[in-house]
Every structure is written in C-alpha cells, then in structure tokens.
C-alpha positions in Angstrom: -5.1 -1.9 0.3 -2.9 -2.9 2.8 -2.7 -1.6 6.8 -0.3 -1.8 9.3 -0.7 -1.4 13.1 2.3 -1.3 15.2 0.4 -2.0 18.4 3.6 -1.6 20.6 4.5 1.7 19.4 0.7 3.5 19.4 0.3 5.6 21.9 -3.1 6.1 21.9 -3.9 10.2 21.1 -6.0 9.0 19.0 -5.4 10.4 16.0 -6.2 7.5 13.4 -9.7 8.2 14.8 -10.2 11.5 13.9 -8.6 11.2 10.2 -10.5 8.5 8.9 -13.9 7.5 11.5 -14.6 4.8 9.8 -11.6 2.4 9.2 -10.0 2.9 12.7 -10.9 2.2 16.7 -9.4 2.6 19.8 -9.5 -0.2 22.2 -9.6 -0.2 25.8 -6.5 0.9 26.2 -6.8 3.1 23.5 -4.4 1.5 21.4 -5.2 1.7 17.9 -7.3 -1.0 15.9 -9.2 -1.9 13.2 -13.0 -1.5 12.9 -14.8 -5.1 11.7 -14.8 -5.6 8.2 -12.9 -2.3 7.6 -10.2 -4.4 7.2 -8.6 -3.5 3.4 -9.6 0.4 4.3 -12.5 0.8 2.7 -15.3 3.1 4.7 -13.4 6.4 4.2 -11.6 8.0 1.7 -9.2 9.4 4.1 -7.6 6.6 5.7 -4.4 7.0 3.4 -3.8 10.5 5.8 -3.2 8.7 8.3 -0.4 7.2 8.7 0.7 11.2 8.5 -1.7 11.9 10.5 0.2 9.5 13.5 2.9 11.4 16.0 5.0 8.4 16.4 3.6 6.5 12.1 1.6 3.5 14.2 0.1 2.7 10.5 0.9 2.1 7.9 -0.3 1.7 3.8 0.8 -0.1 1.1 -0.2 -1.2 -2.2 -3.7 0.5 -4.1 
C-alpha cells in the first residue's frame, strides 16, 4: 500500500493520528507525518480509514 501525504493541505486536526496511531504522528507544527518504519501502512488495520477521517483529505492511500 502507498500512503501519500499533502503536507501543504494538512490543517493539523489530528484525525489521522487518532484513527491510526500506529502509522501516523504529527510534527512540531502539528502537520501529519508517518512514523518511521510504517511508510507502507503496516502496524494498524485502521490506516485505510484515515482518508475519510481527514477533514481536508490531506492523506490518500493507494494499492493493497
């Protein structure tokens, strides 16, 4: 699976982190980031719910 983050679109709502805390984090500016080693979405089965949870669709997921 491929996770794409549009950091310019992110507003720091944190919905990604609340939905899939094993994959996402926020940097010091509250902008979404992937946890090291989880770039493929491994570690949290809810990662596929993140694009719908994000209020500005800053996260997209493609592939398996």
